[in-house]
Chimera marker file (.cmm) of the C-alpha trace (Angstrom):
<marker_set name="trace">
<marker id="1" x="-21.624" y="44.050" z="-9.914" r="1" g="1" b="0" radius="0.5"/>
<marker id="2" x="-20.676" y="46.948" z="-7.677" r="1" g="1" b="0" radius="0.5"/>
<marker id="3" x="-17.037" y="47.142" z="-6.610" r="1" g="1" b="0" radius="0.5"/>
<marker id="4" x="-16.728" y="46.254" z="-2.943" r="1" g="1" b="0" radius="0.5"/>
<marker id="5" x="-14.684" y="48.655" z="-0.875" r="1" g="1" b="0" radius="0.5"/>
<marker id="6" x="-12.746" y="47.296" z="2.100" r="1" g="1" b="0" radius="0.5"/>
<marker id="7" x="-14.182" y="49.979" z="4.375" r="1" g="1" b="0" radius="0.5"/>
<marker id="8" x="-17.774" y="48.932" z="3.684" r="1" g="1" b="0" radius="0.5"/>
<marker id="9" x="-19.169" y="46.491" z="6.209" r="1" g="1" b="0" radius="0.5"/>
<marker id="10" x="-22.507" y="44.856" z="6.813" r="1" g="1" b="0" radius="0.5"/>
<marker id="11" x="-24.301" y="46.109" z="9.869" r="1" g="1" b="0" radius="0.5"/>
<marker id="12" x="-23.149" y="44.708" z="13.179" r="1" g="1" b="0" radius="0.5"/>
<marker id="13" x="-19.416" y="44.164" z="12.764" r="1" g="1" b="0" radius="0.5"/>
<marker id="14" x="-16.425" y="46.087" z="11.489" r="1" g="1" b="0" radius="0.5"/>
<marker id="15" x="-13.933" y="45.166" z="8.804" r="1" g="1" b="0" radius="0.5"/>
<marker id="16" x="-10.348" y="46.085" z="9.506" r="1" g="1" b="0" radius="0.5"/>
<marker id="17" x="-7.052" y="45.614" z="7.697" r="1" g="1" b="0" radius="0.5"/>
<marker id="18" x="-4.543" y="42.931" z="8.601" r="1" g="1" b="0" radius="0.5"/>
<marker id="19" x="-2.206" y="45.690" z="9.844" r="1" g="1" b="0" radius="0.5"/>
<marker id="20" x="-4.925" y="46.991" z="12.191" r="1" g="1" b="0" radius="0.5"/>
<marker id="21" x="-5.571" y="43.436" z="13.408" r="1" g="1" b="0" radius="0.5"/>
<marker id="22" x="-1.845" y="42.865" z="14.046" r="1" g="1" b="0" radius="0.5"/>
<marker id="23" x="-1.620" y="46.161" z="15.949" r="1" g="1" b="0" radius="0.5"/>
<marker id="24" x="-4.545" y="45.135" z="18.169" r="1" g="1" b="0" radius="0.5"/>
<marker id="25" x="-2.945" y="41.727" z="18.787" r="1" g="1" b="0" radius="0.5"/>
<marker id="26" x="0.322" y="43.410" z="19.770" r="1" g="1" b="0" radius="0.5"/>
<marker id="27" x="-1.105" y="45.999" z="22.159" r="1" g="1" b="0" radius="0.5"/>
<marker id="28" x="-4.283" y="44.550" z="23.680" r="1" g="1" b="0" radius="0.5"/>
<marker id="29" x="-4.636" y="41.606" z="26.036" r="1" g="1" b="0" radius="0.5"/>
<marker id="30" x="-8.314" y="40.813" z="26.529" r="1" g="1" b="0" radius="0.5"/>
<marker id="31" x="-9.095" y="39.787" z="22.953" r="1" g="1" b="0" radius="0.5"/>
<marker id="32" x="-10.079" y="36.606" z="21.150" r="1" g="1" b="0" radius="0.5"/>
<marker id="33" x="-8.413" y="35.738" z="17.849" r="1" g="1" b="0" radius="0.5"/>
<marker id="34" x="-10.946" y="33.522" z="16.119" r="1" g="1" b="0" radius="0.5"/>
<marker id="35" x="-9.938" y="31.215" z="13.254" r="1" g="1" b="0" radius="0.5"/>
<marker id="36" x="-13.110" y="30.035" z="11.520" r="1" g="1" b="0" radius="0.5"/>
<marker id="37" x="-11.449" y="27.568" z="9.135" r="1" g="1" b="0" radius="0.5"/>
<marker id="38" x="-11.775" y="23.814" z="9.581" r="1" g="1" b="0" radius="0.5"/>
<marker id="39" x="-9.688" y="22.058" z="12.235" r="1" g="1" b="0" radius="0.5"/>
<marker id="40" x="-7.566" y="20.531" z="9.478" r="1" g="1" b="0" radius="0.5"/>
<marker id="41" x="-6.795" y="23.958" z="8.011" r="1" g="1" b="0" radius="0.5"/>
<marker id="42" x="-6.079" y="25.357" z="11.480" r="1" g="1" b="0" radius="0.5"/>
<marker id="43" x="-3.626" y="22.540" z="12.181" r="1" g="1" b="0" radius="0.5"/>
<marker id="44" x="-1.593" y="23.383" z="9.057" r="1" g="1" b="0" radius="0.5"/>
<marker id="45" x="-0.861" y="26.877" z="10.402" r="1" g="1" b="0" radius="0.5"/>
<marker id="46" x="-2.698" y="29.551" z="12.392" r="1" g="1" b="0" radius="0.5"/>
<marker id="47" x="-2.045" y="32.864" z="14.089" r="1" g="1" b="0" radius="0.5"/>
<marker id="48" x="-0.457" y="32.409" z="17.513" r="1" g="1" b="0" radius="0.5"/>
<marker id="49" x="-3.086" y="32.295" z="20.232" r="1" g="1" b="0" radius="0.5"/>
<marker id="50" x="-6.010" y="31.777" z="17.848" r="1" g="1" b="0" radius="0.5"/>
<marker id="51" x="-9.026" y="29.709" z="18.848" r="1" g="1" b="0" radius="0.5"/>
<marker id="52" x="-10.418" y="27.344" z="16.201" r="1" g="1" b="0" radius="0.5"/>
<marker id="53" x="-14.190" y="27.542" z="15.784" r="1" g="1" b="0" radius="0.5"/>
<marker id="54" x="-15.180" y="26.524" z="12.247" r="1" g="1" b="0" radius="0.5"/>
<marker id="55" x="-17.726" y="28.794" z="10.579" r="1" g="1" b="0" radius="0.5"/>
<marker id="56" x="-19.942" y="25.792" z="9.844" r="1" g="1" b="0" radius="0.5"/>
<marker id="57" x="-20.212" y="25.099" z="13.593" r="1" g="1" b="0" radius="0.5"/>
<marker id="58" x="-21.400" y="28.593" z="14.544" r="1" g="1" b="0" radius="0.5"/>
<marker id="59" x="-25.100" y="27.806" z="14.715" r="1" g="1" b="0" radius="0.5"/>
<marker id="60" x="-25.865" y="29.192" z="18.166" r="1" g="1" b="0" radius="0.5"/>
<marker id="61" x="-23.988" y="31.217" z="20.760" r="1" g="1" b="0" radius="0.5"/>
<marker id="62" x="-20.622" y="29.471" z="21.108" r="1" g="1" b="0" radius="0.5"/>
<marker id="63" x="-19.493" y="28.445" z="24.582" r="1" g="1" b="0" radius="0.5"/>
<marker id="64" x="-15.956" y="29.439" z="23.573" r="1" g="1" b="0" radius="0.5"/>
<marker id="65" x="-17.140" y="33.072" z="23.431" r="1" g="1" b="0" radius="0.5"/>
<marker id="66" x="-19.023" y="33.783" z="26.668" r="1" g="1" b="0" radius="0.5"/>
<marker id="67" x="-18.428" y="37.576" z="26.774" r="1" g="1" b="0" radius="0.5"/>
<marker id="68" x="-20.469" y="39.389" z="24.128" r="1" g="1" b="0" radius="0.5"/>
<marker id="69" x="-18.571" y="42.611" z="24.804" r="1" g="1" b="0" radius="0.5"/>
<marker id="70" x="-15.095" y="41.134" z="24.346" r="1" g="1" b="0" radius="0.5"/>
<marker id="71" x="-13.185" y="42.146" z="21.221" r="1" g="1" b="0" radius="0.5"/>
<marker id="72" x="-13.144" y="39.266" z="18.709" r="1" g="1" b="0" radius="0.5"/>
<marker id="73" x="-10.795" y="39.316" z="15.714" r="1" g="1" b="0" radius="0.5"/>
<marker id="74" x="-12.149" y="36.952" z="13.052" r="1" g="1" b="0" radius="0.5"/>
<marker id="75" x="-10.215" y="35.451" z="10.134" r="1" g="1" b="0" radius="0.5"/>
<marker id="76" x="-10.261" y="32.496" z="7.739" r="1" g="1" b="0" radius="0.5"/>
<marker id="77" x="-8.298" y="31.469" z="4.644" r="1" g="1" b="0" radius="0.5"/>
<marker id="78" x="-9.505" y="33.932" z="2.003" r="1" g="1" b="0" radius="0.5"/>
<marker id="79" x="-12.051" y="36.181" z="3.731" r="1" g="1" b="0" radius="0.5"/>
<marker id="80" x="-15.378" y="34.611" z="2.785" r="1" g="1" b="0" radius="0.5"/>
<marker id="81" x="-15.993" y="32.461" z="5.866" r="1" g="1" b="0" radius="0.5"/>
<marker id="82" x="-14.688" y="35.180" z="8.181" r="1" g="1" b="0" radius="0.5"/>
<marker id="83" x="-17.328" y="37.606" z="6.860" r="1" g="1" b="0" radius="0.5"/>
<marker id="84" x="-20.029" y="34.961" z="7.254" r="1" g="1" b="0" radius="0.5"/>
<marker id="85" x="-18.921" y="34.125" z="10.802" r="1" g="1" b="0" radius="0.5"/>
<marker id="86" x="-18.595" y="37.792" z="11.789" r="1" g="1" b="0" radius="0.5"/>
<marker id="87" x="-22.145" y="38.429" z="10.612" r="1" g="1" b="0" radius="0.5"/>
<marker id="88" x="-23.454" y="35.399" z="12.526" r="1" g="1" b="0" radius="0.5"/>
<marker id="89" x="-21.745" y="36.582" z="15.714" r="1" g="1" b="0" radius="0.5"/>
<marker id="90" x="-23.047" y="40.126" z="15.278" r="1" g="1" b="0" radius="0.5"/>
<marker id="91" x="-26.560" y="38.731" z="14.730" r="1" g="1" b="0" radius="0.5"/>
<marker id="92" x="-26.184" y="36.811" z="18.027" r="1" g="1" b="0" radius="0.5"/>
<marker id="93" x="-25.458" y="40.042" z="19.870" r="1" g="1" b="0" radius="0.5"/>
<marker id="94" x="-21.661" y="40.136" z="19.983" r="1" g="1" b="0" radius="0.5"/>
<marker id="95" x="-20.787" y="43.831" z="20.022" r="1" g="1" b="0" radius="0.5"/>
<marker id="96" x="-17.049" y="43.999" z="19.296" r="1" g="1" b="0" radius="0.5"/>
<marker id="97" x="-16.520" y="41.793" z="16.244" r="1" g="1" b="0" radius="0.5"/>
<marker id="98" x="-13.672" y="42.816" z="13.936" r="1" g="1" b="0" radius="0.5"/>
<marker id="99" x="-13.216" y="40.872" z="10.706" r="1" g="1" b="0" radius="0.5"/>
<marker id="100" x="-9.870" y="41.071" z="8.919" r="1" g="1" b="0" radius="0.5"/>
<marker id="101" x="-10.192" y="38.628" z="6.032" r="1" g="1" b="0" radius="0.5"/>
<marker id="102" x="-8.024" y="35.673" z="5.183" r="1" g="1" b="0" radius="0.5"/>
<marker id="103" x="-4.487" y="34.660" z="5.950" r="1" g="1" b="0" radius="0.5"/>
<marker id="104" x="-3.589" y="33.531" z="2.451" r="1" g="1" b="0" radius="0.5"/>
<marker id="105" x="-1.547" y="36.719" z="2.273" r="1" g="1" b="0" radius="0.5"/>
<marker id="106" x="-0.755" y="37.144" z="5.992" r="1" g="1" b="0" radius="0.5"/>
<marker id="107" x="2.447" y="39.172" z="5.938" r="1" g="1" b="0" radius="0.5"/>
<marker id="108" x="3.299" y="39.177" z="9.634" r="1" g="1" b="0" radius="0.5"/>
<marker id="109" x="4.693" y="35.652" z="10.021" r="1" g="1" b="0" radius="0.5"/>
<marker id="110" x="4.349" y="33.743" z="13.227" r="1" g="1" b="0" radius="0.5"/>
<marker id="111" x="1.936" y="31.051" z="12.072" r="1" g="1" b="0" radius="0.5"/>
<marker id="112" x="1.894" y="28.117" z="14.473" r="1" g="1" b="0" radius="0.5"/>
<marker id="113" x="1.310" y="24.511" z="13.513" r="1" g="1" b="0" radius="0.5"/>
<marker id="114" x="-0.385" y="21.821" z="15.567" r="1" g="1" b="0" radius="0.5"/>
<link id1="1" id2="2" r="1" g="1" b="0" radius="0.2"/>
<link id1="2" id2="3" r="1" g="1" b="0" radius="0.2"/>
<link id1="3" id2="4" r="1" g="1" b="0" radius="0.2"/>
<link id1="4" id2="5" r="1" g="1" b="0" radius="0.2"/>
<link id1="5" id2="6" r="1" g="1" b="0" radius="0.2"/>
<link id1="6" id2="7" r="1" g="1" b="0" radius="0.2"/>
<link id1="7" id2="8" r="1" g="1" b="0" radius="0.2"/>
<link id1="8" id2="9" r="1" g="1" b="0" radius="0.2"/>
<link id1="9" id2="10" r="1" g="1" b="0" radius="0.2"/>
<link id1="10" id2="11" r="1" g="1" b="0" radius="0.2"/>
<link id1="11" id2="12" r="1" g="1" b="0" radius="0.2"/>
<link id1="12" id2="13" r="1" g="1" b="0" radius="0.2"/>
<link id1="13" id2="14" r="1" g="1" b="0" radius="0.2"/>
<link id1="14" id2="15" r="1" g="1" b="0" radius="0.2"/>
<link id1="15" id2="16" r="1" g="1" b="0" radius="0.2"/>
<link id1="16" id2="17" r="1" g="1" b="0" radius="0.2"/>
<link id1="17" id2="18" r="1" g="1" b="0" radius="0.2"/>
<link id1="18" id2="19" r="1" g="1" b="0" radius="0.2"/>
<link id1="19" id2="20" r="1" g="1" b="0" radius="0.2"/>
<link id1="20" id2="21" r="1" g="1" b="0" radius="0.2"/>
<link id1="21" id2="22" r="1" g="1" b="0" radius="0.2"/>
<link id1="22" id2="23" r="1" g="1" b="0" radius="0.2"/>
<link id1="23" id2="24" r="1" g="1" b="0" radius="0.2"/>
<link id1="24" id2="25" r="1" g="1" b="0" radius="0.2"/>
<link id1="25" id2="26" r="1" g="1" b="0" radius="0.2"/>
<link id1="26" id2="27" r="1" g="1" b="0" radius="0.2"/>
<link id1="27" id2="28" r="1" g="1" b="0" radius="0.2"/>
<link id1="28" id2="29" r="1" g="1" b="0" radius="0.2"/>
<link id1="29" id2="30" r="1" g="1" b="0" radius="0.2"/>
<link id1="30" id2="31" r="1" g="1" b="0" radius="0.2"/>
<link id1="31" id2="32" r="1" g="1" b="0" radius="0.2"/>
<link id1="32" id2="33" r="1" g="1" b="0" radius="0.2"/>
<link id1="33" id2="34" r="1" g="1" b="0" radius="0.2"/>
<link id1="34" id2="35" r="1" g="1" b="0" radius="0.2"/>
<link id1="35" id2="36" r="1" g="1" b="0" radius="0.2"/>
<link id1="36" id2="37" r="1" g="1" b="0" radius="0.2"/>
<link id1="37" id2="38" r="1" g="1" b="0" radius="0.2"/>
<link id1="38" id2="39" r="1" g="1" b="0" radius="0.2"/>
<link id1="39" id2="40" r="1" g="1" b="0" radius="0.2"/>
<link id1="40" id2="41" r="1" g="1" b="0" radius="0.2"/>
<link id1="41" id2="42" r="1" g="1" b="0" radius="0.2"/>
<link id1="42" id2="43" r="1" g="1" b="0" radius="0.2"/>
<link id1="43" id2="44" r="1" g="1" b="0" radius="0.2"/>
<link id1="44" id2="45" r="1" g="1" b="0" radius="0.2"/>
<link id1="45" id2="46" r="1" g="1" b="0" radius="0.2"/>
<link id1="46" id2="47" r="1" g="1" b="0" radius="0.2"/>
<link id1="47" id2="48" r="1" g="1" b="0" radius="0.2"/>
<link id1="48" id2="49" r="1" g="1" b="0" radius="0.2"/>
<link id1="49" id2="50" r="1" g="1" b="0" radius="0.2"/>
<link id1="50" id2="51" r="1" g="1" b="0" radius="0.2"/>
<link id1="51" id2="52" r="1" g="1" b="0" radius="0.2"/>
<link id1="52" id2="53" r="1" g="1" b="0" radius="0.2"/>
<link id1="53" id2="54" r="1" g="1" b="0" radius="0.2"/>
<link id1="54" id2="55" r="1" g="1" b="0" radius="0.2"/>
<link id1="55" id2="56" r="1" g="1" b="0" radius="0.2"/>
<link id1="56" id2="57" r="1" g="1" b="0" radius="0.2"/>
<link id1="57" id2="58" r="1" g="1" b="0" radius="0.2"/>
<link id1="58" id2="59" r="1" g="1" b="0" radius="0.2"/>
<link id1="59" id2="60" r="1" g="1" b="0" radius="0.2"/>
<link id1="60" id2="61" r="1" g="1" b="0" radius="0.2"/>
<link id1="61" id2="62" r="1" g="1" b="0" radius="0.2"/>
<link id1="62" id2="63" r="1" g="1" b="0" radius="0.2"/>
<link id1="63" id2="64" r="1" g="1" b="0" radius="0.2"/>
<link id1="64" id2="65" r="1" g="1" b="0" radius="0.2"/>
<link id1="65" id2="66" r="1" g="1" b="0" radius="0.2"/>
<link id1="66" id2="67" r="1" g="1" b="0" radius="0.2"/>
<link id1="67" id2="68" r="1" g="1" b="0" radius="0.2"/>
<link id1="68" id2="69" r="1" g="1" b="0" radius="0.2"/>
<link id1="69" id2="70" r="1" g="1" b="0" radius="0.2"/>
<link id1="70" id2="71" r="1" g="1" b="0" radius="0.2"/>
<link id1="71" id2="72" r="1" g="1" b="0" radius="0.2"/>
<link id1="72" id2="73" r="1" g="1" b="0" radius="0.2"/>
<link id1="73" id2="74" r="1" g="1" b="0" radius="0.2"/>
<link id1="74" id2="75" r="1" g="1" b="0" radius="0.2"/>
<link id1="75" id2="76" r="1" g="1" b="0" radius="0.2"/>
<link id1="76" id2="77" r="1" g="1" b="0" radius="0.2"/>
<link id1="77" id2="78" r="1" g="1" b="0" radius="0.2"/>
<link id1="78" id2="79" r="1" g="1" b="0" radius="0.2"/>
<link id1="79" id2="80" r="1" g="1" b="0" radius="0.2"/>
<link id1="80" id2="81" r="1" g="1" b="0" radius="0.2"/>
<link id1="81" id2="82" r="1" g="1" b="0" radius="0.2"/>
<link id1="82" id2="83" r="1" g="1" b="0" radius="0.2"/>
<link id1="83" id2="84" r="1" g="1" b="0" radius="0.2"/>
<link id1="84" id2="85" r="1" g="1" b="0" radius="0.2"/>
<link id1="85" id2="86" r="1" g="1" b="0" radius="0.2"/>
<link id1="86" id2="87" r="1" g="1" b="0" radius="0.2"/>
<link id1="87" id2="88" r="1" g="1" b="0" radius="0.2"/>
<link id1="88" id2="89" r="1" g="1" b="0" radius="0.2"/>
<link id1="89" id2="90" r="1" g="1" b="0" radius="0.2"/>
<link id1="90" id2="91" r="1" g="1" b="0" radius="0.2"/>
<link id1="91" id2="92" r="1" g="1" b="0" radius="0.2"/>
<link id1="92" id2="93" r="1" g="1" b="0" radius="0.2"/>
<link id1="93" id2="94" r="1" g="1" b="0" radius="0.2"/>
<link id1="94" id2="95" r="1" g="1" b="0" radius="0.2"/>
<link id1="95" id2="96" r="1" g="1" b="0" radius="0.2"/>
<link id1="96" id2="97" r="1" g="1" b="0" radius="0.2"/>
<link id1="97" id2="98" r="1" g="1" b="0" radius="0.2"/>
<link id1="98" id2="99" r="1" g="1" b="0" radius="0.2"/>
<link id1="99" id2="100" r="1" g="1" b="0" radius="0.2"/>
<link id1="100" id2="101" r="1" g="1" b="0" radius="0.2"/>
<link id1="101" id2="102" r="1" g="1" b="0" radius="0.2"/>
<link id1="102" id2="103" r="1" g="1" b="0" radius="0.2"/>
<link id1="103" id2="104" r="1" g="1" b="0" radius="0.2"/>
<link id1="104" id2="105" r="1" g="1" b="0" radius="0.2"/>
<link id1="105" id2="106" r="1" g="1" b="0" radius="0.2"/>
<link id1="106" id2="107" r="1" g="1" b="0" radius="0.2"/>
<link id1="107" id2="108" r="1" g="1" b="0" radius="0.2"/>
<link id1="108" id2="109" r="1" g="1" b="0" radius="0.2"/>
<link id1="109" id2="110" r="1" g="1" b="0" radius="0.2"/>
<link id1="110" id2="111" r="1" g="1" b="0" radius="0.2"/>
<link id1="111" id2="112" r="1" g="1" b="0" radius="0.2"/>
<link id1="112" id2="113" r="1" g="1" b="0" radius="0.2"/>
<link id1="113" id2="114" r="1" g="1" b="0" radius="0.2"/>
</marker_set>
């Protein structure tokens, strides 16, 4: 199996590092932070301001994401579901999807609990 490089991304969305994602969160206002884990996982701890929309529920254009040009930062637990969700969103015509993997090793603190 070919080694996957972080910089490689399927067509339609971009993969970024957690540091790049954190920088965007700190300096930009009109963004969506999208947690695609289950509601139960989200409730145990999520990035401040994140919207929960489980990957399994992204079957058609989500009402939670009405602006296809808005920057969307997508994450999950380990990075698998976030890549799947980012690809689904890109396939639906969302033009500013940035996937930054999972938060198993999120080093920036600030996880909120419900």
